[in-house]
N, C-alpha and C positions, 0 to 999 in steps of 0.2 A: 680761082677766087682766093685771095689771101685770108688767113684766119684773123679773128679779133684777138689781140693780146690782152689777157686778163691778169693784171698784176695785183697780188694780195700782199699787203703790208704786214710784217710781223714785228713784234717788239717784246722785250723781256717782261715776264709776268703777265702776259696777255692771257685771255681765256681761249684755249686752243680750239674749242668747238666753234667759236665765232668765225674762225678762218678755215678750219679744216673740214667742217661739214659742207660749206659751199665748194671748197676745193675738190672734194671727192666727187661731187656731182658735175662740176665744170670739167673735170678731167675726162669725162665720158662724152662730152659734146664735141663733135667733129669740127664745128665752126670756131672753137676756141683753142687758143694756145695759152695755157694757164701756167703761171709761175709765181714764186714767192720772192720777196725782197725785204731787206731791212737796212739799217745803217751800214752794217758790214755783213758778210756772209758767214761769220763765225756763229757757232751754236750758242744758244742760251736757253734758260728754263722758262717754261710757261708757268701759269699760276698753279697748275697741278703737279709741277715738278718734272714733267716730261720735257726732254730736250728737243728744241726745234732748230732746224738748220736751214736758213734761207738759201735760196739758189743764187741770189745776187745781192750786192750791196748798192749803196747810192751811187758809187763811182762807175759801176758797170751795168746798171739797171737798163734793160731795153725800154723802148718807147711803149707807153701803156695806153691802150684804147679804152679799157674798162678798169678804173681804179677801185679797189676794194679795201676798205679800212675796217678791220675788226676792232673789238673793244676788250675791256678787262675790268676787273673790280676797281682799279684805280688808274686812270689815264693821265693823271696830273703831270707825271714826269714827261710824257710825250707832248702834252699841251704846252709845257714850259720850255721845251727844247727848241730853240730857234732853227737849228739845222733840220730837225724833223719837220717842223711846220713849214719851213721854206720849201723843202723838197716836195712835201705833200701838196702844197699850194701850186707849185709849178707843174707838177704831174697832173693835178686836177684841171688846171687851166688848159692843158693840151689834150686831155682825155675826151673821148666821145661820151662816156658815161662816168659819173662819180657816184660811188655807192659806199654803204657802210652797214655793219651789223652791230647791234647793241650800242655800247658806249663809244664805238668808233665814230658815231655822229658828233660827239663832243670834239674829237680831233678835227673833223671836217669843219665844224663850226668855228673852232679856233683859227683855222686856216682861211676862214671867210668863204668857204666853198658852198655853204648852205644859205648864204644871204639871199633872201627873197624866195626861198623854196620851202615847201612843206617837208617835214622830216619827223621820223619816229626814232625812239630809243628805248632802252630798258625802263620799265615803269618807275623804278626807284630813283632814276636820274632825270626824269622829265623836267623838274624844276630848274635843273642846271642848264639843260638845253634851251628851255624857254627864256632863261636870263640873257641869251644872245638875242637882242631885240629884233634883228633882221631875219631870224629864223622863225618859221611858222610851225610850231609844235603841233603834231597830230597824234592822237591815240589810235594807232593802227598797228596791225601785225607787220605789214609791209606798206610803206608809203611810196608812191610813184608820182613824181612831179617833174614832167618833161624828162630831162636826162639825169635826174637825181633819183636814186632808189635807195631807201633806207629801211633797215629791218629793226624790229623791236629786240627784246632780250634773248640772247644766246640761242635757244632752239629755234627762234624765228629765222635763223640762218638757213634752214632748210626751205621754208616758204620763200624766203628772199631769193635763194638760188633758183627755184623754179620760176619765180617771177622774172628774174633777170634772163633766164633762158628763153622764156616766152616772149619777152620784149625784144631781145636781140636776135633771136632766130625765128621761131614760130611756136604756136601752141602745141601742135602735134609732137614736136621734139620735147617739150616740157612734159607732156603726158607720158611719153616713152620713158623719160628719166624717172618720173614718179613711180611708174610701174616697175621699172628695173630695180629701183631701190625699195620697192614695196613700202612706200611711205603712206601709211594709213593710220595715223596716230589714234590710239585708244588709251589714253592715260588712266591709271587706276584711281586717280583722285581728280577733283575739280578745283585744284589750288594753283592753277597756272597763271592767274592774274589776281590783283588785289581786290577786284570786284567780287570774286567768287571764293577766294580763300578765307578761312576762318580768321577773325580779327587777331587772335593770338599769333597766328602764323605770319600775318602781315607785320605785326609788331616785331616779331623775331627777325624777319628779314630787314626791316628798317633799322633794327639794332645793330645788325651786322654791317650795314653800309652807311649808317647815318653820319659818322664822323668823316668818312671819305667824301660823301656827297656834300657835306658842309664845306670841306676844304676846296672842292671843285667849284662850289658856288662862290666862295670868297675870291678865288682866283679869277673867275669869270667876271665878277663885279669889279675887281681891281682893274682888270684889263679894259672894261667898258668905261670906267671913270678916268 
């Protein structure tokens, strides 16, 4: 039985955990053949400064069964790049599953790949995703709508990965991965969402991303009009 090819898109200044947390889990699944790709296979920096080296560029990227698009603090450059959006759109149209983590959903929305589907994203960017009229925004850690699977912000990539594994293989395999990685989160604080975080913490995060979210919203509105 042939393996499912899982292609994870990488781009400059992306949030590394969005892609590499799922990549780490997927790499242990026998049914998957997981790889990374970008515009070219030249190394570039993530938003943490760590260098990322894609395995393939657009020119030699293998066929993708499961498309994974991670996000970053500012995806505007990706959303405004016709070559990126065209490649993602075509890859998504051929893929069996189209998926994202965090603000990767905005890239998928720009490519039209979430039209008519429920989708989740990082809480601070929900208004931007909702501005795409054909996308059904949902407040979920992981949203599954037919062959679209989208994760919320950054650390949701782990829950996303387990969900993908369960959906595409079986639940026992996902259980094995969760135990192998000893994934039993017990955060020291209850500030993982705007509903439970102190108001001043929510305000601080909004202050960090407010201008970026506004720019993304302006672009989405311009494209819609």
